TORKOL-893257 format. One record per residue (C-alpha): residue in three letters; chain; residue number from 1; x, y, z. Coordinates in steps of 0.1 Angstrom, whole numbers, padded with zeros to 4 digits. Example, Ala and Ser with C-alpha at 12.3 -4.5 7.8 and 13.67 -1.06 7.14 Angstrom:
BEGIN
r;c;k;u;v;w
ALA;A;1;0123;-0045;0078
SER;A;2;0137;-0011;0071
//
This chain:
BEGIN
r;c;k;u;v;w
UNK;A;1;0000;0000;0000
UNK;A;2;0027;0024;0009
UNK;A;3;0040;0025;-0027
UNK;A;4;0006;0039;-0038
UNK;A;5;0008;0069;-0014
UNK;A;6;0032;0098;-0019
UNK;A;7;0048;0113;0012
UNK;A;8;0027;0144;0015
UNK;A;9;0034;0172;0040
UNK;A;10;0051;0166;0074
UNK;A;11;0032;0180;0104
UNK;A;12;0049;0167;0135
UNK;A;13;0072;0139;0147
UNK;A;14;0060;0113;0173
UNK;A;15;0087;0092;0189
UNK;A;16;0109;0104;0160
UNK;A;17;0084;0092;0134
UNK;A;18;0073;0118;0109
UNK;A;19;0035;0123;0107
UNK;A;20;0026;0133;0071
UNK;A;21;-0007;0143;0055
UNK;A;22;-0013;0134;0018
UNK;A;23;-0034;0159;-0002
UNK;A;24;-0062;0134;-0007
UNK;A;25;-0067;0134;0031
UNK;A;26;-0084;0168;0029
UNK;A;27;-0110;0154;0006
UNK;A;28;-0121;0127;0031
UNK;A;29;-0118;0152;0059
UNK;A;30;-0144;0175;0042
UNK;A;31;-0167;0146;0034
UNK;A;32;-0167;0133;0070
UNK;A;33;-0171;0169;0083
UNK;A;34;-0201;0174;0060
UNK;A;35;-0217;0140;0070
UNK;A;36;-0211;0146;0107
UNK;A;37;-0225;0181;0108
UNK;A;38;-0257;0168;0091
UNK;A;39;-0261;0142;0119
UNK;A;40;-0255;0168;0146
UNK;A;41;-0283;0190;0132
UNK;A;42;-0307;0160;0132
UNK;A;43;-0301;0150;0168
UNK;A;44;-0298;0184;0184
UNK;A;45;-0327;0194;0206
UNK;A;46;-0320;0231;0201
UNK;A;47;-0313;0250;0168
UNK;A;48;-0276;0253;0160
UNK;A;49;-0259;0279;0139
UNK;A;50;-0240;0268;0108
UNK;A;51;-0208;0277;0125
UNK;A;52;-0216;0255;0155
UNK;A;53;-0228;0225;0134
UNK;A;54;-0199;0226;0110
UNK;A;55;-0175;0231;0140
UNK;A;56;-0189;0199;0157
UNK;A;57;-0187;0181;0124
UNK;A;58;-0150;0191;0120
UNK;A;59;-0142;0179;0155
UNK;A;60;-0159;0146;0148
UNK;A;61;-0139;0142;0116
UNK;A;62;-0106;0151;0133
UNK;A;63;-0113;0127;0162
UNK;A;64;-0118;0100;0136
UNK;A;65;-0085;0106;0120
UNK;A;66;-0069;0108;0155
UNK;A;67;-0082;0073;0159
UNK;A;68;-0066;0063;0126
UNK;A;69;-0033;0079;0137
UNK;A;70;-0035;0059;0170
UNK;A;71;-0042;0028;0150
UNK;A;72;-0010;0034;0129
UNK;A;73;0010;0043;0160
UNK;A;74;0000;0009;0174
UNK;A;75;0017;-0007;0145
UNK;A;76;0047;0016;0146
UNK;A;77;0054;0013;0184
UNK;A;78;0053;-0025;0183
UNK;A;79;0075;-0024;0152
UNK;A;80;0100;-0002;0170
UNK;A;81;0099;-0027;0199
UNK;A;82;0107;-0055;0174
UNK;A;83;0137;-0036;0162
UNK;A;84;0122;-0022;0130
UNK;A;85;0127;0014;0122
UNK;A;86;0095;0033;0111
UNK;A;87;0101;0059;0083
UNK;A;88;0068;0077;0085
UNK;A;89;0031;0076;0091
UNK;A;90;0009;0091;0063
UNK;A;91;-0028;0099;0065
UNK;A;92;-0045;0098;0031
UNK;A;93;-0079;0093;0014
UNK;A;94;-0086;0058;0027
UNK;A;95;-0070;0060;0061
UNK;A;96;-0034;0058;0071
UNK;A;97;-0002;0038;0063
UNK;A;98;0030;0033;0082
UNK;A;99;0062;0030;0062
UNK;A;100;0089;0008;0077
UNK;A;101;0126;0005;0069
UNK;A;102;0124;-0033;0067
UNK;A;103;0100;-0061;0076
UNK;A;104;0102;-0081;0107
UNK;A;105;0127;-0110;0107
UNK;A;106;0103;-0136;0121
UNK;A;107;0066;-0144;0113
UNK;A;108;0055;-0140;0149
UNK;A;109;0071;-0106;0151
UNK;A;110;0053;-0096;0119
UNK;A;111;0020;-0109;0133
UNK;A;112;0024;-0089;0165
UNK;A;113;0030;-0057;0144
UNK;A;114;0000;-0064;0122
UNK;A;115;-0023;-0071;0151
UNK;A;116;-0014;-0041;0171
UNK;A;117;-0034;-0016;0150
UNK;A;118;-0068;-0034;0152
UNK;A;119;-0062;-0040;0189
UNK;A;120;-0058;-0002;0195
UNK;A;121;-0090;0004;0175
UNK;A;122;-0109;-0021;0196
UNK;A;123;-0096;-0006;0228
UNK;A;124;-0107;0029;0217
UNK;A;125;-0141;0015;0207
UNK;A;126;-0145;-0003;0241
UNK;A;127;-0137;0028;0261
UNK;A;128;-0158;0053;0241
UNK;A;129;-0189;0030;0237
UNK;A;130;-0189;0023;0275
UNK;A;131;-0188;0060;0281
UNK;A;132;-0219;0068;0260
UNK;A;133;-0244;0060;0288
UNK;A;134;-0227;0084;0312
UNK;A;135;-0222;0111;0286
UNK;A;136;-0259;0110;0276
UNK;A;137;-0268;0124;0311
UNK;A;138;-0246;0155;0303
UNK;A;139;-0253;0161;0266
UNK;A;140;-0269;0142;0237
UNK;A;141;-0244;0158;0214
UNK;A;142;-0215;0145;0235
UNK;A;143;-0230;0110;0237
UNK;A;144;-0235;0111;0199
UNK;A;145;-0199;0121;0194
UNK;A;146;-0185;0093;0216
UNK;A;147;-0209;0068;0201
UNK;A;148;-0200;0078;0166
UNK;A;149;-0162;0077;0171
UNK;A;150;-0165;0045;0191
UNK;A;151;-0186;0028;0164
UNK;A;152;-0162;0039;0137
UNK;A;153;-0132;0025;0156
UNK;A;154;-0151;-0008;0159
UNK;A;155;-0157;-0008;0122
UNK;A;156;-0121;0003;0115
UNK;A;157;-0108;-0026;0136
UNK;A;158;-0131;-0052;0120
UNK;A;159;-0125;-0040;0085
UNK;A;160;-0088;-0041;0089
UNK;A;161;-0090;-0077;0101
UNK;A;162;-0103;-0089;0067
UNK;A;163;-0078;-0115;0055
UNK;A;164;-0064;-0099;0024
UNK;A;165;-0035;-0076;0015
UNK;A;166;-0030;-0047;0020
UNK;A;167;-0052;-0049;0051
UNK;A;168;-0039;-0058;0086
UNK;A;169;-0058;-0091;0083
UNK;A;170;-0039;-0099;0052
UNK;A;171;-0006;-0092;0070
UNK;A;172;-0017;-0115;0098
UNK;A;173;-0026;-0142;0073
UNK;A;174;0007;-0137;0055
UNK;A;175;0025;-0141;0089
UNK;A;176;0005;-0173;0098
UNK;A;177;0012;-0189;0064
UNK;A;178;0048;-0179;0067
UNK;A;179;0050;-0196;0102
UNK;A;180;0033;-0227;0089
UNK;A;181;0052;-0232;0057
UNK;A;182;0085;-0215;0065
UNK;A;183;0081;-0194;0033
UNK;A;184;0075;-0157;0035
UNK;A;185;0069;-0156;-0003
UNK;A;186;0041;-0183;0001
UNK;A;187;0025;-0161;0028
UNK;A;188;0025;-0131;0004
UNK;A;189;0010;-0152;-0024
UNK;A;190;-0019;-0165;-0003
UNK;A;191;-0027;-0131;0012
UNK;A;192;-0025;-0114;-0022
UNK;A;193;-0050;-0139;-0036
UNK;A;194;-0075;-0135;-0008
UNK;A;195;-0071;-0097;-0011
UNK;A;196;-0080;-0099;-0048
UNK;A;197;-0112;-0119;-0039
UNK;A;198;-0122;-0095;-0012
UNK;A;199;-0117;-0065;-0036
UNK;A;200;-0138;-0081;-0063
UNK;A;201;-0165;-0088;-0037
UNK;A;202;-0164;-0052;-0024
UNK;A;203;-0169;-0039;-0060
UNK;A;204;-0198;-0062;-0067
UNK;A;205;-0214;-0054;-0033
UNK;A;206;-0209;-0017;-0040
UNK;A;207;-0227;-0020;-0074
UNK;A;208;-0256;-0038;-0057
UNK;A;209;-0258;-0011;-0030
UNK;A;210;-0259;0016;-0057
UNK;A;211;-0288;-0001;-0073
UNK;A;212;-0306;-0002;-0040
UNK;A;213;-0305;0036;-0039
UNK;A;214;-0277;0041;-0014
UNK;A;215;-0252;0057;-0039
UNK;A;216;-0226;0071;-0014
UNK;A;217;-0222;0038;0004
UNK;A;218;-0220;0019;-0028
UNK;A;219;-0195;0043;-0043
UNK;A;220;-0174;0040;-0012
UNK;A;221;-0174;0002;-0014
UNK;A;222;-0165;0004;-0051
UNK;A;223;-0136;0028;-0044
UNK;A;224;-0123;0005;-0016
UNK;A;225;-0126;-0025;-0039
UNK;A;226;-0108;-0007;-0067
UNK;A;227;-0080;0003;-0044
UNK;A;228;-0077;-0032;-0031
UNK;A;229;-0077;-0046;-0066
UNK;A;230;-0050;-0022;-0077
UNK;A;231;-0029;-0031;-0046
UNK;A;232;-0034;-0068;-0054
UNK;A;233;-0024;-0064;-0090
UNK;A;234;0007;-0044;-0080
UNK;A;235;0017;-0070;-0055
UNK;A;236;0012;-0098;-0081
UNK;A;237;0034;-0079;-0106
UNK;A;238;0060;-0073;-0079
UNK;A;239;0061;-0110;-0070
UNK;A;240;0066;-0119;-0107
UNK;A;241;0095;-0094;-0111
UNK;A;242;0111;-0106;-0078
UNK;A;243;0110;-0142;-0090
UNK;A;244;0127;-0132;-0123
UNK;A;245;0154;-0112;-0105
UNK;A;246;0161;-0142;-0083
UNK;A;247;0161;-0166;-0112
UNK;A;248;0182;-0148;-0138
UNK;A;249;0219;-0145;-0136
UNK;A;250;0242;-0117;-0148
UNK;A;251;0253;-0139;-0177
UNK;A;252;0216;-0138;-0189
UNK;A;253;0217;-0100;-0192
UNK;A;254;0253;-0090;-0200
UNK;A;255;0263;-0077;-0234
UNK;A;256;0297;-0080;-0250
UNK;A;257;0303;-0044;-0258
UNK;A;258;0340;-0048;-0250
UNK;A;259;0364;-0027;-0271
UNK;A;260;0399;-0040;-0268
UNK;A;261;0432;-0025;-0281
UNK;A;262;0468;-0035;-0277
UNK;A;263;0490;-0016;-0253
UNK;A;264;0516;-0007;-0280
UNK;A;265;0491;0011;-0301
UNK;A;266;0491;0049;-0302
UNK;A;267;0466;0072;-0285
UNK;A;268;0453;0080;-0319
UNK;A;269;0440;0045;-0322
UNK;A;270;0417;0052;-0292
UNK;A;271;0404;0083;-0310
UNK;A;272;0398;0064;-0342
UNK;A;273;0379;0038;-0323
UNK;A;274;0356;0064;-0309
UNK;A;275;0350;0079;-0343
UNK;A;276;0343;0046;-0360
UNK;A;277;0307;0037;-0369
UNK;A;278;0308;0006;-0349
UNK;A;279;0318;0024;-0318
UNK;A;280;0290;0049;-0322
UNK;A;281;0264;0022;-0319
UNK;A;282;0264;0018;-0282
UNK;A;283;0300;0009;-0274
UNK;A;284;0312;0011;-0238
UNK;A;285;0332;0042;-0228
UNK;A;286;0356;0017;-0213
UNK;A;287;0384;0006;-0237
UNK;A;288;0403;-0024;-0224
UNK;A;289;0440;-0028;-0230
UNK;A;290;0458;-0061;-0237
UNK;A;291;0494;-0071;-0239
UNK;A;292;0503;-0103;-0258
UNK;A;293;0467;-0115;-0253
UNK;A;294;0466;-0107;-0216
UNK;A;295;0443;-0081;-0200
UNK;A;296;0464;-0054;-0184
UNK;A;297;0439;-0026;-0177
UNK;A;298;0415;-0001;-0192
UNK;A;299;0414;0035;-0205
UNK;A;300;0387;0062;-0208
UNK;A;301;0385;0092;-0231
UNK;A;302;0399;0113;-0203
UNK;A;303;0435;0108;-0216
UNK;A;304;0425;0122;-0250
UNK;A;305;0411;0153;-0234
UNK;A;306;0442;0159;-0213
UNK;A;307;0468;0156;-0241
UNK;A;308;0471;0178;-0273
UNK;A;309;0460;0162;-0305
UNK;A;310;0495;0166;-0320
UNK;A;311;0509;0142;-0294
UNK;A;312;0485;0113;-0299
UNK;A;313;0508;0095;-0324
UNK;A;314;0537;0099;-0300
UNK;A;315;0523;0082;-0269
UNK;A;316;0514;0045;-0264
UNK;A;317;0482;0033;-0247
UNK;A;318;0502;0012;-0223
UNK;A;319;0517;0044;-0208
UNK;A;320;0482;0055;-0195
UNK;A;321;0466;0022;-0186
UNK;A;322;0446;0020;-0154
UNK;A;323;0441;-0012;-0133
UNK;A;324;0409;-0032;-0138
UNK;A;325;0403;-0034;-0101
UNK;A;326;0393;0003;-0102
UNK;A;327;0361;-0007;-0120
UNK;A;328;0329;-0018;-0104
UNK;A;329;0325;-0055;-0113
UNK;A;330;0304;-0085;-0109
UNK;A;331;0306;-0122;-0116
UNK;A;332;0286;-0137;-0145
UNK;A;333;0269;-0162;-0121
UNK;A;334;0257;-0135;-0097
UNK;A;335;0219;-0132;-0094
UNK;A;336;0204;-0103;-0112
UNK;A;337;0189;-0087;-0080
UNK;A;338;0224;-0086;-0065
UNK;A;339;0239;-0071;-0096
UNK;A;340;0213;-0043;-0095
UNK;A;341;0223;-0035;-0060
UNK;A;342;0260;-0034;-0070
UNK;A;343;0252;-0013;-0100
UNK;A;344;0232;0013;-0081
UNK;A;345;0263;0018;-0058
UNK;A;346;0287;0021;-0087
UNK;A;347;0301;0055;-0098
UNK;A;348;0289;0054;-0135
UNK;A;349;0259;0031;-0135
UNK;A;350;0275;0001;-0152
UNK;A;351;0295;-0030;-0142
UNK;A;352;0323;-0050;-0158
UNK;A;353;0314;-0087;-0159
UNK;A;354;0340;-0113;-0151
UNK;A;355;0337;-0149;-0162
UNK;A;356;0342;-0179;-0139
UNK;A;357;0378;-0180;-0151
UNK;A;358;0384;-0144;-0138
UNK;A;359;0385;-0127;-0173
UNK;A;360;0364;-0098;-0184
UNK;A;361;0335;-0111;-0206
UNK;A;362;0310;-0084;-0208
UNK;A;363;0294;-0051;-0197
UNK;A;364;0262;-0047;-0177
UNK;A;365;0241;-0015;-0175
UNK;A;366;0206;-0005;-0166
UNK;A;367;0193;-0011;-0202
UNK;A;368;0208;-0046;-0202
UNK;A;369;0191;-0054;-0169
UNK;A;370;0158;-0040;-0180
UNK;A;371;0159;-0057;-0213
UNK;A;372;0166;-0091;-0198
UNK;A;373;0137;-0088;-0174
UNK;A;374;0113;-0076;-0201
UNK;A;375;0124;-0104;-0224
UNK;A;376;0116;-0129;-0197
UNK;A;377;0081;-0113;-0195
UNK;A;378;0078;-0117;-0233
UNK;A;379;0082;-0080;-0240
UNK;A;380;0106;-0070;-0268
UNK;A;381;0114;-0033;-0271
UNK;A;382;0124;-0015;-0303
UNK;A;383;0161;-0007;-0308
UNK;A;384;0153;0031;-0308
UNK;A;385;0138;0029;-0274
UNK;A;386;0167;0009;-0260
UNK;A;387;0192;0034;-0275
UNK;A;388;0174;0063;-0260
UNK;A;389;0173;0046;-0226
UNK;A;390;0211;0038;-0228
UNK;A;391;0219;0074;-0237
UNK;A;392;0203;0084;-0204
UNK;A;393;0217;0054;-0185
UNK;A;394;0181;0046;-0174
UNK;A;395;0160;0015;-0170
UNK;A;396;0137;0009;-0201
UNK;A;397;0101;0020;-0197
UNK;A;398;0110;0036;-0164
UNK;A;399;0110;0002;-0146
UNK;A;400;0125;0009;-0111
UNK;A;401;0143;-0024;-0107
UNK;A;402;0164;-0008;-0079
UNK;A;403;0132;0000;-0059
UNK;A;404;0121;-0036;-0064
UNK;A;405;0154;-0049;-0051
UNK;A;406;0152;-0025;-0021
UNK;A;407;0118;-0040;-0013
UNK;A;408;0132;-0076;-0016
UNK;A;409;0160;-0067;0009
UNK;A;410;0138;-0048;0034
UNK;A;411;0112;-0076;0033
UNK;A;412;0138;-0103;0040
UNK;A;413;0131;-0121;0007
UNK;A;414;0168;-0119;-0001
UNK;A;415;0198;-0112;0021
UNK;A;416;0230;-0092;0012
UNK;A;417;0262;-0110;0017
UNK;A;418;0289;-0094;0039
//
């Protein structure tokens, strides 16, 4: 869910956790204020001014979102207790979401974090609903306020316990399946499927409610279902990409754009290589230097920029060779997800690939990685699109493979080696 919500504006920090408000939150704040002020006018025994009724409606709406905040704080504080850093809490159109740095290391810890939010909502509902009787002796408006917020917290807790991602019940189901099977991935798959079924049911139920003449409630159910279906679809796509990144190796994605010159050639040969038609069609900016068939290092165009053109015939490439260990590199048997992590930490966004024999055998950049993943999905991109992406050193189609790998690492699906 968190990927579908932008950060928004930071209001305050609670226990070091930034509380943010997404722009869509103001829409639902207005709708709840409007609905609450109408109810206040209906139950009030005395006439109320518009300022008073709208003010009480706003207080009701703000208390509801305070409940949502406490719900998310329940998740966050338990997560902190489990050793998981919480990046932020964001209130948005459909409630709130807490972003964590990584997922819990064990299924039972994940279950405790997921169950904490609904438990907070149930405790709030219990306290407020028990206080309604006493409050009615003081003011019907106060009793209505407590009853409304208490009931909404009860609904919030029950709704979040539905067993489908991205709801808390889905996270609990994921943790239980993870505990039973020993596979976190299996837990995600089961919870994603149940989330999709719940979303479809919510949409169908919303359509039926609309036909019964209760348009607002029906539209709300349709919107919840659509959101759940979108989250389920995103999760399924994420699982497919994660599986590909674990399955493919560097050797499946590398390209052999290696340009090699002998160390006794002049610097002009480097310039001629750059001007050649073949070099202009996507050749690497690294040029590798060999001596009697052995790799001795590499060169970049920097040496051409530093020396006058008149001296290029005078100097040999071997005089300016740089060691290969300066370059970011990866083995051809390395999983693709790990190569992406290495690449994002490299200085120039590409890696030198070494064979099992320890010899350079290819180059790997973002386009190579994206192309390999898309090909596995059965998608072939035109050469012009690949060339454009390579000129920008960007993943084709804007696929954020680095973000996917970050998710795999934080969720514990893969582990970085020391």
